[in-house]
mmCIF file of the C-alpha atoms, coordinates in Angstrom:
data_MODEL
# 
_entry.id   MODEL 
# 
loop_
_atom_site.group_PDB 
_atom_site.id 
_atom_site.type_symbol 
_atom_site.label_atom_id 
_atom_site.label_alt_id 
_atom_site.label_comp_id 
_atom_site.label_asym_id 
_atom_site.label_entity_id 
_atom_site.label_seq_id 
_atom_site.pdbx_PDB_ins_code 
_atom_site.Cartn_x 
_atom_site.Cartn_y 
_atom_site.Cartn_z 
_atom_site.occupancy 
_atom_site.B_iso_or_equiv 
_atom_site.pdbx_formal_charge 
_atom_site.auth_seq_id 
_atom_site.auth_comp_id 
_atom_site.auth_asym_id 
_atom_site.auth_atom_id 
_atom_site.pdbx_PDB_model_num 
ATOM 1   C CA . MET A 1 1   ? 6.426   -51.444 46.553 1.00 0.00 ? 1   MET A CA 1 
ATOM 2   C CA . GLY A 1 2   ? 8.046   -54.942 46.951 1.00 0.00 ? 2   GLY A CA 1 
ATOM 3   C CA . THR A 1 3   ? 5.594   -56.745 44.616 1.00 0.00 ? 3   THR A CA 1 
ATOM 4   C CA . SER A 1 4   ? 7.134   -60.339 43.556 1.00 0.00 ? 4   SER A CA 1 
ATOM 5   C CA . TYR A 1 5   ? 7.289   -61.176 40.012 1.00 0.00 ? 5   TYR A CA 1 
ATOM 6   C CA . LYS A 1 6   ? 9.645   -63.993 39.556 1.00 0.00 ? 6   LYS A CA 1 
ATOM 7   C CA . TRP A 1 7   ? 10.368  -67.473 41.306 1.00 0.00 ? 7   TRP A CA 1 
ATOM 8   C CA . PRO A 1 8   ? 9.867   -68.217 43.650 1.00 0.00 ? 8   PRO A CA 1 
ATOM 9   C CA . PHE A 1 9   ? 7.193   -66.026 44.425 1.00 0.00 ? 9   PHE A CA 1 
ATOM 10  C CA . GLY A 1 10  ? 5.852   -65.321 40.948 1.00 0.00 ? 10  GLY A CA 1 
ATOM 11  C CA . ASP A 1 11  ? 2.442   -64.667 42.004 1.00 0.00 ? 11  ASP A CA 1 
ATOM 12  C CA . GLY A 1 12  ? 2.419   -60.850 41.576 1.00 0.00 ? 12  GLY A CA 1 
ATOM 13  C CA . ALA A 1 13  ? 1.785   -60.189 45.205 1.00 0.00 ? 13  ALA A CA 1 
ATOM 14  C CA . THR A 1 14  ? 2.609   -57.339 47.348 1.00 0.00 ? 14  THR A CA 1 
ATOM 15  C CA . TRP A 1 15  ? 3.228   -57.938 51.052 1.00 0.00 ? 15  TRP A CA 1 
ATOM 16  C CA . PRO A 1 16  ? 0.846   -55.638 53.135 1.00 0.00 ? 16  PRO A CA 1 
ATOM 17  C CA . TRP A 1 17  ? 3.900   -54.459 55.138 1.00 0.00 ? 17  TRP A CA 1 
ATOM 18  C CA . ASN A 1 18  ? 5.143   -53.216 51.609 1.00 0.00 ? 18  ASN A CA 1 
ATOM 19  C CA . ILE A 1 19  ? 2.296   -50.949 50.788 1.00 0.00 ? 19  ILE A CA 1 
ATOM 20  C CA . GLY A 1 20  ? 3.052   -48.359 53.251 1.00 0.00 ? 20  GLY A CA 1 
ATOM 21  C CA . PRO A 1 21  ? 6.711   -47.494 52.736 1.00 0.00 ? 21  PRO A CA 1 
ATOM 22  C CA . GLY A 1 22  ? 5.516   -47.765 48.760 1.00 0.00 ? 22  GLY A CA 1 
ATOM 23  C CA . ILE A 1 23  ? 2.800   -45.525 49.134 1.00 0.00 ? 23  ILE A CA 1 
ATOM 24  C CA . GLU A 1 24  ? 5.107   -42.908 51.115 1.00 0.00 ? 24  GLU A CA 1 
ATOM 25  C CA . THR A 1 25  ? 8.197   -43.425 48.472 1.00 0.00 ? 25  THR A CA 1 
ATOM 26  C CA . VAL A 1 26  ? 5.623   -42.672 45.367 1.00 0.00 ? 26  VAL A CA 1 
ATOM 27  C CA . CYS A 1 27  ? 3.602   -39.352 47.431 1.00 0.00 ? 27  CYS A CA 1 
ATOM 28  C CA . ASN A 1 28  ? 7.720   -38.194 48.246 1.00 0.00 ? 28  ASN A CA 1 
ATOM 29  C CA . ASN A 1 29  ? 8.803   -38.982 44.488 1.00 0.00 ? 29  ASN A CA 1 
ATOM 30  C CA . HIS A 1 30  ? 6.024   -36.811 43.248 1.00 0.00 ? 30  HIS A CA 1 
ATOM 31  C CA . GLY A 1 31  ? 6.440   -34.091 45.730 1.00 0.00 ? 31  GLY A CA 1 
ATOM 32  C CA . TYR A 1 32  ? 3.834   -34.870 48.315 1.00 0.00 ? 32  TYR A CA 1 
ATOM 33  C CA . SER A 1 33  ? 6.069   -34.990 51.160 1.00 0.00 ? 33  SER A CA 1 
ATOM 34  C CA . ASN A 1 34  ? 3.611   -34.237 53.980 1.00 0.00 ? 34  ASN A CA 1 
ATOM 35  C CA . PHE A 1 35  ? 1.823   -37.941 53.744 1.00 0.00 ? 35  PHE A CA 1 
ATOM 36  C CA . ASP A 1 36  ? 2.196   -40.754 56.553 1.00 0.00 ? 36  ASP A CA 1 
ATOM 37  C CA . ALA A 1 37  ? 0.997   -44.664 55.689 1.00 0.00 ? 37  ALA A CA 1 
ATOM 38  C CA . SER A 1 38  ? 0.410   -45.871 59.026 1.00 0.00 ? 38  SER A CA 1 
ATOM 39  C CA . TYR A 1 39  ? -1.571  -49.405 59.596 1.00 0.00 ? 39  TYR A CA 1 
ATOM 40  C CA . VAL A 1 40  ? -4.176  -50.819 61.550 1.00 0.00 ? 40  VAL A CA 1 
ATOM 41  C CA . TRP A 1 41  ? -3.425  -55.000 61.806 1.00 0.00 ? 41  TRP A CA 1 
ATOM 42  C CA . TYR A 1 42  ? -6.269  -57.807 61.984 1.00 0.00 ? 42  TYR A CA 1 
ATOM 43  C CA . SER A 1 43  ? -9.278  -55.902 63.440 1.00 0.00 ? 43  SER A CA 1 
ATOM 44  C CA . ILE A 1 44  ? -10.682 -52.550 61.685 1.00 0.00 ? 44  ILE A CA 1 
ATOM 45  C CA . PRO A 1 45  ? -13.103 -50.837 63.486 1.00 0.00 ? 45  PRO A CA 1 
ATOM 46  C CA . TRP A 1 46  ? -16.080 -49.850 61.601 1.00 0.00 ? 46  TRP A CA 1 
ATOM 47  C CA . ASN A 1 47  ? -15.866 -46.395 63.359 1.00 0.00 ? 47  ASN A CA 1 
ATOM 48  C CA . ASP A 1 48  ? -12.681 -45.934 61.606 1.00 0.00 ? 48  ASP A CA 1 
ATOM 49  C CA . VAL A 1 49  ? -13.492 -47.278 58.180 1.00 0.00 ? 49  VAL A CA 1 
ATOM 50  C CA . LYS A 1 50  ? -16.407 -44.193 58.236 1.00 0.00 ? 50  LYS A CA 1 
ATOM 51  C CA . ASN A 1 51  ? -14.382 -41.699 59.648 1.00 0.00 ? 51  ASN A CA 1 
ATOM 52  C CA . GLU A 1 52  ? -11.579 -42.261 56.629 1.00 0.00 ? 52  GLU A CA 1 
ATOM 53  C CA . VAL A 1 53  ? -13.901 -42.094 53.966 1.00 0.00 ? 53  VAL A CA 1 
ATOM 54  C CA . ASN A 1 54  ? -16.265 -39.702 55.488 1.00 0.00 ? 54  ASN A CA 1 
ATOM 55  C CA . ALA A 1 55  ? -12.829 -37.583 55.191 1.00 0.00 ? 55  ALA A CA 1 
ATOM 56  C CA . ASN A 1 56  ? -12.076 -38.291 51.603 1.00 0.00 ? 56  ASN A CA 1 
ATOM 57  C CA . ARG A 1 57  ? -8.935  -40.203 52.614 1.00 0.00 ? 57  ARG A CA 1 
ATOM 58  C CA . PRO A 1 58  ? -9.504  -43.777 50.609 1.00 0.00 ? 58  PRO A CA 1 
ATOM 59  C CA . PHE A 1 59  ? -7.317  -46.261 52.205 1.00 0.00 ? 59  PHE A CA 1 
ATOM 60  C CA . VAL A 1 60  ? -6.314  -50.014 51.354 1.00 0.00 ? 60  VAL A CA 1 
ATOM 61  C CA . ILE A 1 61  ? -7.557  -53.195 52.853 1.00 0.00 ? 61  ILE A CA 1 
ATOM 62  C CA . CYS A 1 62  ? -5.440  -56.342 52.765 1.00 0.00 ? 62  CYS A CA 1 
ATOM 63  C CA . MET A 1 63  ? -7.945  -59.415 53.607 1.00 0.00 ? 63  MET A CA 1 
ATOM 64  C CA . LEU A 1 64  ? -6.850  -62.569 54.508 1.00 0.00 ? 64  LEU A CA 1 
ATOM 65  C CA . TYR A 1 65  ? -9.399  -65.594 53.607 1.00 0.00 ? 65  TYR A CA 1 
ATOM 66  C CA . GLY A 1 66  ? -11.658 -62.031 51.761 1.00 0.00 ? 66  GLY A CA 1 
ATOM 67  C CA . GLY A 1 67  ? -15.340 -63.136 50.621 1.00 0.00 ? 67  GLY A CA 1 
ATOM 68  C CA . LEU A 1 68  ? -17.286 -62.826 47.533 1.00 0.00 ? 68  LEU A CA 1 
ATOM 69  C CA . GLY A 1 69  ? -17.313 -59.244 46.442 1.00 0.00 ? 69  GLY A CA 1 
ATOM 70  C CA . SER A 1 70  ? -20.639 -58.093 44.663 1.00 0.00 ? 70  SER A CA 1 
ATOM 71  C CA . GLY A 1 71  ? -20.472 -58.931 40.635 1.00 0.00 ? 71  GLY A CA 1 
ATOM 72  C CA . TYR A 1 72  ? -18.387 -61.822 41.034 1.00 0.00 ? 72  TYR A CA 1 
ATOM 73  C CA . GLN A 1 73  ? -18.978 -65.544 41.014 1.00 0.00 ? 73  GLN A CA 1 
ATOM 74  C CA . PRO A 1 74  ? -18.793 -68.492 43.423 1.00 0.00 ? 74  PRO A CA 1 
ATOM 75  C CA . GLY A 1 75  ? -14.890 -69.417 43.439 1.00 0.00 ? 75  GLY A CA 1 
ATOM 76  C CA . GLN A 1 76  ? -14.004 -65.559 42.925 1.00 0.00 ? 76  GLN A CA 1 
ATOM 77  C CA . GLU A 1 77  ? -14.064 -64.897 46.471 1.00 0.00 ? 77  GLU A CA 1 
ATOM 78  C CA . TYR A 1 78  ? -11.117 -62.262 46.843 1.00 0.00 ? 78  TYR A CA 1 
ATOM 79  C CA . GLY A 1 79  ? -9.290  -64.435 49.105 1.00 0.00 ? 79  GLY A CA 1 
ATOM 80  C CA . ASN A 1 80  ? -5.578  -62.954 50.203 1.00 0.00 ? 80  ASN A CA 1 
ATOM 81  C CA . HIS A 1 81  ? -5.855  -59.775 48.146 1.00 0.00 ? 81  HIS A CA 1 
ATOM 82  C CA . CYS A 1 82  ? -5.673  -56.127 49.031 1.00 0.00 ? 82  CYS A CA 1 
ATOM 83  C CA . VAL A 1 83  ? -8.188  -53.479 47.716 1.00 0.00 ? 83  VAL A CA 1 
ATOM 84  C CA . THR A 1 84  ? -8.743  -49.723 48.094 1.00 0.00 ? 84  THR A CA 1 
ATOM 85  C CA . CYS A 1 85  ? -11.832 -48.577 49.895 1.00 0.00 ? 85  CYS A CA 1 
ATOM 86  C CA . ILE A 1 86  ? -13.692 -45.684 48.564 1.00 0.00 ? 86  ILE A CA 1 
ATOM 87  C CA . GLY A 1 87  ? -17.099 -45.877 50.580 1.00 0.00 ? 87  GLY A CA 1 
ATOM 88  C CA . TYR A 1 88  ? -19.482 -47.600 52.796 1.00 0.00 ? 88  TYR A CA 1 
ATOM 89  C CA . SER A 1 89  ? -23.169 -48.423 53.567 1.00 0.00 ? 89  SER A CA 1 
ATOM 90  C CA . ASP A 1 90  ? -24.108 -47.986 57.114 1.00 0.00 ? 90  ASP A CA 1 
ATOM 91  C CA . GLY A 1 91  ? -27.143 -49.788 57.601 1.00 0.00 ? 91  GLY A CA 1 
ATOM 92  C CA . SER A 1 92  ? -28.572 -53.149 59.277 1.00 0.00 ? 92  SER A CA 1 
ATOM 93  C CA . GLN A 1 93  ? -25.419 -54.946 57.259 1.00 0.00 ? 93  GLN A CA 1 
ATOM 94  C CA . ASP A 1 94  ? -22.272 -52.939 56.945 1.00 0.00 ? 94  ASP A CA 1 
ATOM 95  C CA . TYR A 1 95  ? -20.455 -52.762 53.461 1.00 0.00 ? 95  TYR A CA 1 
ATOM 96  C CA . VAL A 1 96  ? -17.408 -51.553 52.053 1.00 0.00 ? 96  VAL A CA 1 
ATOM 97  C CA . PHE A 1 97  ? -17.162 -50.090 48.864 1.00 0.00 ? 97  PHE A CA 1 
ATOM 98  C CA . LEU A 1 98  ? -14.007 -51.655 46.857 1.00 0.00 ? 98  LEU A CA 1 
ATOM 99  C CA . HIS A 1 99  ? -11.630 -50.657 43.276 1.00 0.00 ? 99  HIS A CA 1 
ATOM 100 C CA . ASP A 1 100 ? -9.670  -53.653 42.861 1.00 0.00 ? 100 ASP A CA 1 
ATOM 101 C CA . THR A 1 101 ? -7.193  -54.244 40.324 1.00 0.00 ? 101 THR A CA 1 
ATOM 102 C CA . TRP A 1 102 ? -9.431  -57.318 38.779 1.00 0.00 ? 102 TRP A CA 1 
ATOM 103 C CA . ASP A 1 103 ? -11.639 -54.954 37.331 1.00 0.00 ? 103 ASP A CA 1 
ATOM 104 C CA . THR A 1 104 ? -10.913 -51.638 36.475 1.00 0.00 ? 104 THR A CA 1 
ATOM 105 C CA . GLU A 1 105 ? -14.294 -50.577 34.825 1.00 0.00 ? 105 GLU A CA 1 
ATOM 106 C CA . ASN A 1 106 ? -16.668 -51.439 38.007 1.00 0.00 ? 106 ASN A CA 1 
ATOM 107 C CA . HIS A 1 107 ? -16.124 -50.859 41.723 1.00 0.00 ? 107 HIS A CA 1 
ATOM 108 C CA . HIS A 1 108 ? -17.867 -53.572 44.323 1.00 0.00 ? 108 HIS A CA 1 
ATOM 109 C CA . TYR A 1 109 ? -18.647 -54.022 47.706 1.00 0.00 ? 109 TYR A CA 1 
ATOM 110 C CA . ILE A 1 110 ? -18.317 -56.840 50.208 1.00 0.00 ? 110 ILE A CA 1 
ATOM 111 C CA . ALA A 1 111 ? -19.641 -56.961 53.638 1.00 0.00 ? 111 ALA A CA 1 
ATOM 112 C CA . PHE A 1 112 ? -18.121 -55.882 56.239 1.00 0.00 ? 112 PHE A CA 1 
ATOM 113 C CA . GLY A 1 113 ? -16.146 -58.435 58.074 1.00 0.00 ? 113 GLY A CA 1 
ATOM 114 C CA . SER A 1 114 ? -16.514 -61.013 55.412 1.00 0.00 ? 114 SER A CA 1 
ATOM 115 C CA . TRP A 1 115 ? -13.010 -62.049 55.899 1.00 0.00 ? 115 TRP A CA 1 
ATOM 116 C CA . TRP A 1 116 ? -10.955 -63.821 58.191 1.00 0.00 ? 116 TRP A CA 1 
ATOM 117 C CA . GLU A 1 117 ? -8.557  -61.443 58.843 1.00 0.00 ? 117 GLU A CA 1 
ATOM 118 C CA . ALA A 1 118 ? -8.013  -57.893 57.389 1.00 0.00 ? 118 ALA A CA 1 
ATOM 119 C CA . THR A 1 119 ? -5.400  -55.233 57.900 1.00 0.00 ? 119 THR A CA 1 
ATOM 120 C CA . ALA A 1 120 ? -6.099  -51.076 57.034 1.00 0.00 ? 120 ALA A CA 1 
ATOM 121 C CA . ILE A 1 121 ? -3.396  -49.260 55.565 1.00 0.00 ? 121 ILE A CA 1 
ATOM 122 C CA . TRP A 1 122 ? -4.456  -45.451 56.235 1.00 0.00 ? 122 TRP A CA 1 
ATOM 123 C CA . VAL A 1 123 ? -2.849  -42.648 54.314 1.00 0.00 ? 123 VAL A CA 1 
ATOM 124 C CA . ARG A 1 124 ? -2.752  -39.309 56.029 1.00 0.00 ? 124 ARG A CA 1 
ATOM 125 C CA . PRO A 1 125 ? -1.622  -35.691 55.480 1.00 0.00 ? 125 PRO A CA 1 
# 
């Protein structure tokens, strides 16, 4: 997927524009050729989040200056990080439920929109 692993970009980062093609490659390599990854850049509509989750389609959210997720301490904000959205809570404050690679034991949540910008990567059959 184009993840950096050595100098000069040795941060282990995967650029958002490499994630969609990477997902499609993995699907194709395992016999699932009917998937398409598409992007919503910068402003993710809340109704689209709910529609994807309700259709049982988890998706990737890449946050720019993401806020603090549940279960993390101040100083452990998401910052510039991509996570998988697996659910939501619709109420006076909307939340997205996340699976991230920082903590593989627990799921977390973050207030929807607690980032400067975010990109969604939908994976649809």
